[in-house]
C-alpha positions, -999 to 999 in steps of 0.1 A, spaced: 373 175 531 343 164 514 326 128 527 305 125 502 310 92 480 291 70 457 298 31 459 280 4 429 279 -33 440 271 -57 408 255 -88 411 277 -103 384 251 -136 384 214 -118 382 226 -87 363 213 -65 395 233 -33 404 229 -16 438 240 21 442 247 35 476 257 74 483 271 76 516 292 94 541 325 85 542 350 91 573 387 75 575 393 57 610 432 63 614 435 45 652 416 32 676 409 -5 683 389 -13 645 418 -5 630 443 -28 656 419 -58 644 433 -58 609 468 -68 605 490 -45 587 462 -18 579 468 17 581 435 31 583 398 19 576 372 36 557 335 38 580 306 49 550 266 59 568 245 50 537 222 79 529 204 63 503 200 35 478 189 23 446 185 -12 438 182 -18 397 172 -52 385 185 -72 356 205 -41 343 239 -53 339 243 -74 304 272 -91 313 275 -124 335 304 -139 350 311 -170 375 313 -169 415 336 -142 430 369 -152 447 388 -134 478 421 -124 471 447 -141 485 460 -108 501 430 -104 526 438 -137 542 462 -123 568 438 -90 574 412 -107 596 376 -105 595 349 -80 605 331 -102 627 368 -103 648 364 -65 651 352 -51 682 325 -31 677 
């Protein structure tokens, strides 16, 4: 109903925050969806604006690890454009 969305990405090493305002769309079928085993839909985002706020997050963590549940889903580099 409303394609506007906001995304927040946190750099846990440096404390930077990246805010994105996007227009979102759902891909229900097509070759892109077929590239990811088990996927029932994909989200596509078109960035409208962004803001980087450096060193604003007070907490710090170690390196991120991918979830083992993602191993069988494929990778964006394998998806048709």
